[in-house]
N, C-alpha and C positions, 0 to 999 in steps of 0.2 A: 579242893575238898577231897578228903580221903574216903574211900569206900569202907564199909564195915569190915571187909576181909583185910584191907590194908591196915586198918586200926588193930585188928586182931594180931597180925604179924608184927606190927610195931611193938605192941605190948609184950609179945612173946620174946622178941629180940631184947627188949629192955630187961625182962626177967633174967634172961641168960647173961646179959652184960652185968647185972647186979650180982650174979653168982661168980663173977670174975672171968667170964668167957668173952671172947671176941670173935666176930664173924670173919671168915677168911674165904675168899673165892679162889678156886684153882681150876685150871684147864687141864684136862687129861685126854689122852688119845681116844679117839672115837673107834672103838673096837668093831662097830657095825659098818664102818666106812669100807667101800669096795677097795680091795687091794691091801687092807690092813693085815690080814692073815698071811698073805704072800710076803709082805715086807717083814713081818715078824719072823717068819721062817728063814728069810734071807739073813737077817741080823743074827739069829741064833746059830745058823750054820757057819757064819763068818767067825763066831767066837769059839766054835768047837776046837778044843785043844790049845787055844791061845792062852798065854799067861794071864791075860785080863779075866778070862773065865774063872780060873782057879782063885784069883784074887777076890773076885766078887763072891764066889762060893765060900771062901774062908771068912770074909767079912760077915756074910749072912749067918754062918755058923757061930761066929764069936759074939754077935750082937743079938741073937735070937734066944728067946726063953722057951725051952722045949719041955718045961716041967708039966704042962697040961696033958 
C-alpha cells in the first residue's frame, strides 16, 4: 500500500510523463566529499597548457549561447 506522499509523487510523475518528459537518474561527483577539492585542483593543474585544455575551451566557446 502506498502512502499519501508516494501517491502524490506518482501523480506528479504521471503529469510530467503526459507532457512528454521522462525521468532520468544521474550520478554526479560529491563535491562535499573529503579530498574532492584536492583532486579537482590536481586534474586542473594537469591540464594547464595541454592541447586538451584548449580543445575543451574551444568546444565550450563554440557550443555556448552567450547572448544573455
